KEDOMAR-576516 format. One record per residue: residue number from 1; residue in one letter; x, y, z of N, C-alpha, C in turn. Coordinates in pm, 1 decimal, padded with zeros to 6 digits, m for minus. Layout:
N
i,aa,n_xx,n_yy,n_zz,ca_xx,ca_yy,ca_zz,c_xx,c_yy,c_zz
NUM,A,X,Y,Z,X,Y,Z,X,Y,Z
...
This chain:
155
i,aa,n_xx,n_yy,n_zz,ca_xx,ca_yy,ca_zz,c_xx,c_yy,c_zz
1,M,02945.6,m00560.9,m02073.1,02904.4,m00423.4,m02096.2,02767.1,m00422.4,m02162.6
2,T,02680.7,m00337.1,m02116.7,02545.7,m00328.7,m02170.1,02541.2,m00241.8,m02296.3
3,P,02456.6,m00277.0,m02392.4,02443.4,m00192.1,m02511.2,02350.6,m00073.6,m02488.6
4,Y,02291.5,m00063.8,m02372.3,02195.5,00042.2,m02344.2,02265.2,00159.5,m02275.3
5,P,02229.8,00283.3,m02310.7,02294.9,00398.7,m02248.1,02257.0,00410.4,m02101.2
6,L,02352.1,00455.5,m02022.1,02327.3,00470.8,m01879.4,02277.7,00610.8,m01845.2
7,D,02307.9,00707.4,m01928.3,02265.7,00844.5,m01903.1,02150.3,00881.3,m01994.8
8,P,02049.0,00951.0,m01941.2,01937.0,00990.8,m02026.9,01982.9,01091.1,m02132.3
9,V,01939.0,01072.0,m02253.0,01978.1,01158.4,m02362.4,01882.6,01275.7,m02375.7
10,E,01754.2,01251.0,m02360.9,01652.7,01352.2,m02386.0,01577.4,01394.0,m02259.4
11,A,01632.4,01368.6,m02140.8,01563.1,01404.0,m02017.6,01568.8,01554.6,m01998.1
12,T,01454.8,01621.3,m02008.6,01453.0,01766.8,m02001.1,01348.7,01820.9,m01904.7
13,G,01264.0,01736.6,m01851.5,01155.6,01784.0,m01765.1,01204.8,01832.1,m01630.3
14,P,01121.5,01905.6,m01558.3,01159.9,01961.8,m01429.0,01144.2,01865.8,m01311.6
15,M,01092.8,01746.3,m01337.5,01065.6,01650.2,m01229.8,01101.5,01510.6,m01277.2
16,R,01137.1,01422.6,m01182.3,01164.7,01282.8,m01214.1,01085.7,01193.4,m01120.2
17,L,01043.7,01078.7,m01174.3,00988.9,00971.3,m01093.6,01094.3,00862.1,m01091.9
18,V,01122.8,00808.4,m00975.1,01214.1,00695.0,m00962.2,01131.4,00580.5,m00907.1
19,V,01128.9,00471.0,m00982.5,01042.1,00357.2,m00952.1,01128.4,00237.7,m00912.8
20,T,01085.8,00166.6,m00809.3,01154.0,00044.4,m00767.3,01052.5,m00048.3,m00699.2
21,T,01091.8,m00172.0,m00676.7,01007.1,m00267.9,m00605.4,01083.8,m00325.8,m00487.4
22,F,01008.4,m00365.1,m00384.7,01065.6,m00425.7,m00264.9,00990.7,m00554.6,m00234.8
23,P,01054.9,m00647.2,m00161.7,00990.0,m00775.4,m00133.0,00879.1,m00767.5,m00028.7
24,S,00875.0,m00657.9,00049.5,00773.4,m00646.7,00154.9,00745.8,m00500.8,00186.6
25,A,00634.5,m00477.2,00253.1,00599.3,m00341.5,00294.1,00699.5,m00288.4,00396.0
26,A,00748.8,m00376.1,00484.5,00845.1,m00333.1,00585.6,00975.1,m00286.6,00520.2
27,A,01024.7,m00360.4,00421.5,01147.3,m00321.2,00350.8,01126.1,m00190.3,00275.4
28,A,01010.9,m00176.7,00212.2,00979.3,m00053.5,00139.7,00972.0,00064.3,00236.1
29,D,00904.7,00047.1,00349.2,00890.7,00155.7,00446.7,01025.7,00201.3,00500.7
30,R,01117.6,00107.1,00527.7,01251.7,00143.5,00575.8,01324.6,00229.0,00472.3
31,A,01319.1,00188.4,00346.6,01387.5,00262.7,00240.4,01322.5,00399.5,00219.0
32,V,01190.0,00403.4,00215.2,01119.4,00530.3,00194.5,01153.6,00627.9,00306.2
33,D,01152.9,00581.0,00429.9,01184.9,00667.0,00543.1,01325.8,00725.1,00530.0
34,A,01423.6,00642.2,00495.5,01561.7,00689.1,00480.8,01574.1,00790.4,00366.7
35,I,01507.5,00764.7,00254.7,01513.8,00853.8,00138.9,01448.5,00988.4,00170.9
36,L,01332.4,00986.6,00234.7,01263.5,01111.5,00266.7,01340.2,01192.2,00371.4
37,R,01395.3,01125.1,00471.8,01473.1,01195.9,00574.3,01597.5,01261.4,00514.1
38,A,01655.7,01201.0,00411.8,01773.8,01257.0,00344.1,01735.1,01364.1,00242.2
39,R,01603.9,01388.3,00224.8,01551.5,01486.6,00129.2,01596.1,01458.0,m00014.7
40,L,01602.4,01328.8,m00047.6,01633.7,01288.9,m00184.9,01506.9,01280.9,m00268.6
41,A,01392.5,01282.6,m00204.3,01261.5,01285.6,m00270.3,01167.2,01363.6,m00179.9
42,A,01065.7,01423.6,m00241.6,00966.9,01499.0,m00163.6,00859.8,01407.2,m00108.7
43,C,00829.0,01301.2,m00182.9,00729.8,01206.1,m00135.3,00749.4,01073.6,m00207.0
44,A,00681.8,00973.0,m00156.6,00687.4,00840.1,m00217.1,00550.7,00776.1,m00201.8
45,Q,00511.7,00703.1,m00302.4,00386.5,00628.9,m00297.4,00418.8,00481.3,m00311.8
46,S,00349.3,00399.4,m00235.6,00373.8,00255.5,m00244.8,00240.6,00181.6,m00255.0
47,T,00247.4,00069.0,m00324.7,00127.8,m00013.3,m00341.2,00169.5,m00158.6,m00359.9
48,A,00085.1,m00249.0,m00312.6,00111.7,m00392.3,m00328.4,00085.1,m00432.4,m00473.8
49,I,00174.0,m00514.7,m00529.5,00158.0,m00561.9,m00667.1,00194.2,m00710.1,m00674.3
50,R,00164.5,m00771.7,m00784.5,00205.1,m00909.6,m00815.2,00299.1,m00900.7,m00934.7
51,S,00422.4,m00946.9,m00919.1,00521.9,m00941.5,m01026.2,00549.3,m01079.8,m01081.7
52,R,00565.3,m01085.7,m01213.1,00607.4,m01209.4,m01280.6,00733.0,m01174.6,m01359.0
53,Y,00836.5,m01255.6,m01343.7,00965.0,m01221.8,m01404.0,01053.6,m01346.0,m01415.7
54,W,01155.8,m01334.1,m01499.0,01255.8,m01439.7,m01512.9,01367.7,m01414.3,m01413.6
55,W,01408.5,m01520.3,m01339.9,01522.1,m01510.2,m01248.8,01586.5,m01647.9,m01237.2
56,D,01717.2,m01653.6,m01255.7,01792.7,m01779.1,m01249.9,01734.8,m01884.1,m01344.2
57,G,01693.2,m01840.7,m01462.0,01644.5,m01933.6,m01563.4,01503.8,m01985.9,m01541.1
58,R,01435.5,m01933.7,m01441.2,01299.2,m01978.8,m01412.0,01202.8,m01861.0,m01413.4
59,L,01080.1,m01887.7,m01455.1,00974.3,m01787.3,m01448.8,00919.1,m01787.8,m01307.1
60,R,00916.8,m01670.6,m01244.5,00872.6,m01660.1,m01105.5,00754.1,m01565.4,m01092.6
61,S,00683.9,m01578.9,m00981.2,00570.7,m01492.3,m00950.2,00576.0,m01462.5,m00800.6
62,E,00582.9,m01333.7,m00766.4,00597.4,m01293.7,m00625.8,00511.3,m01171.7,m00595.4
63,D,00468.4,m01161.3,m00470.0,00406.4,m01039.0,m00422.0,00518.7,m00941.6,m00389.5
64,E,00503.8,m00816.1,m00432.6,00603.4,m00713.3,m00406.5,00532.4,m00582.7,m00372.0
65,V,00611.5,m00483.8,m00335.2,00560.7,m00349.5,m00309.9,00630.0,m00256.0,m00408.4
66,L,00551.0,m00189.0,m00491.1,00601.1,m00092.8,m00588.2,00608.3,00043.5,m00521.1
67,V,00723.4,00111.0,m00533.3,00740.5,00243.6,m00474.0,00777.1,00341.2,m00584.5
68,V,00707.3,00455.4,m00585.6,00734.8,00563.3,m00680.3,00779.9,00684.3,m00598.9
69,F,00905.4,00725.1,m00620.1,00960.5,00843.8,m00554.5,00944.9,00962.8,m00647.9
70,K,00910.6,01078.8,m00593.3,00898.9,01201.4,m00671.8,01013.4,01293.5,m00630.9
71,T,01094.0,01332.7,m00730.2,01213.8,01410.1,m00700.5,01246.9,01506.8,m00812.9
72,V,01357.2,01577.9,m00797.1,01405.6,01672.8,m00897.4,01530.0,01614.3,m00963.9
73,P,01563.6,01660.9,m01084.3,01674.7,01600.8,m01158.5,01806.8,01593.8,m01082.3
74,K,01841.7,01697.7,m01006.3,01972.8,01698.1,m00941.6,01983.5,01599.3,m00825.2
75,R,01874.5,01540.2,m00781.0,01878.0,01443.0,m00670.8,01876.3,01297.1,m00719.4
76,V,01856.3,01274.2,m00848.1,01839.0,01137.1,m00898.9,01963.3,01051.5,m00877.9
77,G,02081.5,01102.9,m00906.5,02203.9,01024.0,m00890.7,02222.3,00974.0,m00748.6
78,E,02206.1,01063.3,m00651.6,02219.6,01024.8,m00511.2,02107.5,00930.9,m00468.5
79,L,01986.7,00952.3,m00521.7,01874.3,00862.7,m00491.5,01904.0,00721.6,m00541.7
80,F,01955.9,00709.1,m00663.3,01995.3,00577.7,m00716.8,02099.7,00511.9,m00626.3
81,R,02202.0,00589.6,m00585.8,02309.8,00535.0,m00501.7,02254.1,00485.3,m00368.6
82,R,02169.2,00564.3,m00303.6,02112.1,00524.3,m00174.0,02022.1,00402.1,m00187.1
83,L,01941.5,00397.9,m00293.6,01855.9,00280.6,m00313.4,01940.9,00155.5,m00333.1
84,G,02052.5,00168.4,m00403.1,02143.2,00055.0,m00420.0,02197.1,00005.0,m00286.9
85,E,02225.5,00096.7,m00195.0,02275.3,00059.5,m00061.8,02166.1,m00001.7,00025.7
86,L,02046.1,00055.3,00017.3,01936.3,00014.0,00105.5,01861.9,m00110.4,00058.2
87,H,01872.8,m00141.4,m00069.8,01786.7,m00242.7,m00130.4,01827.6,m00384.3,m00092.4
88,P,01730.5,m00470.6,m00056.8,01762.9,m00608.7,m00020.1,01787.4,m00700.9,m00140.7
89,Y,01747.1,m00660.1,m00261.9,01764.7,m00745.5,m00379.1,01909.2,m00740.7,m00429.4
90,D,01955.4,m00852.0,m00488.2,02087.8,m00855.4,m00551.5,02091.5,m00763.5,m00673.0
91,V,01983.9,m00762.1,m00751.4,01973.3,m00678.5,m00871.0,01841.7,m00601.2,m00862.6
92,P,01842.9,m00488.5,m00790.2,01717.8,m00413.7,m00776.4,01680.4,m00341.6,m00905.7
93,E,01551.6,m00337.9,m00932.1,01498.9,m00258.6,m01042.1,01485.1,m00115.9,m00991.0
94,V,01563.0,m00024.7,m01048.6,01553.3,00116.6,m01014.0,01548.2,00190.8,m01146.6
95,I,01435.9,00258.8,m01173.0,01409.8,00319.3,m01302.7,01378.3,00467.6,m01284.2
96,E,01437.1,00549.6,m01369.0,01407.5,00692.8,m01369.7,01315.7,00725.2,m01486.4
97,L,01209.5,00801.3,m01458.5,01118.1,00848.1,m01562.5,01120.7,00999.8,m01563.7
98,D,01143.6,01057.7,m01680.3,01142.9,01201.6,m01697.7,00998.0,01249.1,m01706.9
99,V,00962.4,01349.5,m01630.5,00827.5,01404.9,m01634.4,00836.2,01538.6,m01707.2
100,A,00777.7,01544.0,m01824.8,00791.9,01661.5,m01910.9,00714.7,01782.9,m01860.5
101,R,00598.4,01761.2,m01802.5,00516.1,01872.3,m01755.1,00465.7,01844.3,m01614.8
102,V,00463.2,01949.0,m01534.4,00419.5,01936.6,m01395.1,00335.0,02059.6,m01361.5
103,H,00226.1,02039.1,m01290.1,00143.6,02150.7,m01244.6,00231.3,02243.0,m01159.7
104,G,00227.7,02371.9,m01188.2,00314.3,02469.9,m01123.8,00320.3,02463.1,m00972.5
105,P,00206.2,02466.9,m00903.3,00211.0,02461.3,m00757.0,00276.4,02332.6,m00704.1
106,Y,00256.0,02220.0,m00773.1,00319.2,02096.1,m00726.4,00470.5,02103.3,m00745.0
107,L,00514.7,02159.4,m00855.2,00658.0,02173.0,m00879.2,00722.1,02264.7,m00775.7
108,E,00650.3,02371.1,m00738.7,00701.4,02460.1,m00634.4,00712.8,02386.1,m00500.5
109,Y,00611.8,02305.0,m00467.0,00617.7,02222.3,m00345.2,00737.9,02128.7,m00349.9
110,L,00756.4,02063.1,m00463.4,00865.9,01967.3,m00479.6,01000.6,02035.4,m00456.0
111,A,01022.4,02147.6,m00523.6,01149.5,02219.3,m00510.2,01170.2,02269.3,m00366.7
112,A,01066.6,02326.0,m00306.3,01079.2,02378.8,m00171.0,01103.7,02267.9,m00069.2
113,T,01046.3,02151.0,m00090.2,01061.7,02040.1,00003.8,01200.5,01977.8,m00004.5
114,I,01250.2,01961.3,m00126.1,01378.6,01894.1,m00145.0,01495.7,01990.6,m00131.8
115,D,01481.8,02110.9,m00188.1,01593.2,02205.9,m00192.7,01538.6,02347.2,m00179.1
116,A,01537.4,02397.5,m00057.1,01480.9,02530.0,m00031.5,01558.5,02639.9,m00102.8
117,D,01685.2,02615.6,m00139.0,01766.9,02716.4,m00206.8,01756.9,02708.6,m00358.3
118,A,01669.0,02622.3,m00409.2,01656.7,02604.8,m00554.8,01598.8,02730.9,m00618.2
119,P,01641.3,02759.2,m00742.3,01581.1,02872.9,m00812.7,01435.0,02842.8,m00844.4
120,P,01357.9,02943.9,m00883.6,01217.9,02918.2,m00916.6,01205.0,02817.3,m01029.7
121,P,01096.4,02740.6,m01032.8,01076.8,02640.2,m01137.7,01079.9,02703.0,m01276.7
122,P,01124.8,02627.5,m01377.5,01132.1,02680.5,m01513.5,00994.5,02700.3,m01575.6
123,L,00987.5,02789.7,m01672.6,00866.7,02813.4,m01752.9,00744.4,02840.1,m01667.1
124,G,00759.8,02921.2,m01566.3,00643.8,02958.9,m01485.7,00580.3,02842.9,m01413.9
125,G,00659.7,02752.7,m01357.2,00605.3,02641.8,m01280.0,00603.2,02511.7,m01354.7
126,G,00673.2,02502.9,m01465.1,00683.7,02375.6,m01534.6,00571.2,02347.7,m01630.7
127,V,00474.7,02438.0,m01641.2,00365.1,02417.4,m01734.3,00407.0,02478.3,m01867.4
128,V,00412.3,02397.5,m01969.4,00452.8,02443.9,m02100.8,00336.8,02517.8,m02165.4
129,P,00360.6,02644.1,m02207.9,00249.4,02716.1,m02270.8,00209.2,02648.9,m02400.9
130,S,00080.3,02652.3,m02431.3,00031.7,02589.4,m02553.7,m00035.6,02693.3,m02641.0
131,R,m00049.4,02660.1,m02767.0,m00119.4,02747.7,m02860.0,m00268.6,02720.5,m02844.0
132,R,m00344.6,02822.9,m02817.2,m00488.0,02806.0,m02798.9,m00561.5,02839.0,m02927.6
133,R,m00682.4,02783.8,m02939.9,m00767.7,02814.2,m03054.0,m00789.3,02965.3,m03058.2
134,G,m00777.1,03020.5,m03177.4,m00797.3,03161.9,m03193.4,m00669.3,03242.4,m03186.3
135,S,m00560.1,03180.4,m03141.5,m00434.4,03254.3,m03138.1,m00376.3,03258.2,m03279.1
136,P,m00298.6,03359.8,m03310.5,m00246.5,03370.7,m03446.3,m00150.2,03256.2,m03477.3
137,R,m00160.1,03205.7,m03600.4,m00070.6,03098.4,m03642.6,00059.7,03157.5,m03692.9
138,A,00164.8,03080.8,m03681.3,00295.3,03122.6,m03732.0,00289.7,03134.5,m03883.4
139,R,00373.8,03218.9,m03938.8,00378.7,03238.1,m04083.3,00405.7,03103.8,m04150.5
140,G,00326.0,03069.2,m04248.0,00345.0,02944.8,m04322.1,00277.0,02824.5,m04259.4
141,A,00213.6,02842.2,m04143.3,00146.7,02728.6,m04078.5,00022.1,02690.7,m04157.2
142,R,m00005.9,02561.2,m04163.1,m00123.4,02511.5,m04235.7,m00250.1,02536.8,m04156.9
143,S,m00358.0,02554.8,m04230.7,m00489.4,02567.2,m04170.5,m00529.8,02431.8,m04112.8
144,P,m00601.4,02429.0,m03999.7,m00640.4,02300.4,m03942.7,m00739.5,02223.1,m04028.4
145,G,m00800.1,02287.3,m04128.4,m00892.4,02214.8,m04216.0,m01022.8,02181.8,m04146.4
146,R,m01090.7,02079.8,m04200.2,m01220.9,02039.8,m04145.3,m01203.6,01983.0,m04005.7
147,T,m01296.0,02016.5,m03920.0,m01293.6,01960.9,m03785.1,m01408.5,01864.6,m03760.4
148,R,m01497.6,01852.0,m03857.0,m01609.9,01758.8,m03843.0,m01591.9,01646.5,m03943.3
149,A,m01636.0,01531.1,m03906.6,m01625.3,01415.2,m03995.4,m01716.1,01432.4,m04116.1
150,R,m01669.9,01382.9,m04227.3,m01752.3,01385.6,m04348.0,m01861.7,01279.6,m04334.5
151,P,m01976.8,01302.6,m04398.7,m02082.7,01201.0,m04392.6,m02034.9,01072.8,m04459.7
152,R,m02077.3,00959.2,m04407.5,m02032.9,00829.1,m04461.2,m02105.2,00793.0,m04590.0
153,H,m02230.0,00830.5,m04602.7,m02308.5,00792.4,m04721.1,m02354.0,00915.3,m04796.9
154,R,m02351.3,00902.9,m04927.3,m02407.0,01009.0,m05011.0,m02541.7,00964.1,m05059.7
155,Y,m02638.1,01051.1,m05060.0,m02773.2,01015.2,m05101.9,m02801.3,01063.8,m05239.9
């Protein structure tokens, strides 16, 4: 049993990246095609990389293809399951990354591509509103203080 949690505790963003590696471009292309056709991701990016890792007690170095899938939270479980079925490795690296903020139009594309019946993206397209300079501060908030560096030498 692993001491690491299997479920994300703080995953709250509107988008997920699922990252994995394949031994060849052909293997990666087969998996990407199956995942995209099943609408488990809106798109995937792949690039050739050089990996160094421990396997069977030896340090190894191999050429691989890194694939980043872009998806929504409700598709991650099925995406993990399909990658497990499609993957040629005995122990594939499949990692989920929570994306906290996403440009609104891209999030709308993502939702429409994967799930046309999805509700509109949260927070007006996934962009978290920020406090701008000049906006009123909350009661009790500290002043930002000096914004310029103090001189290093006194004359």
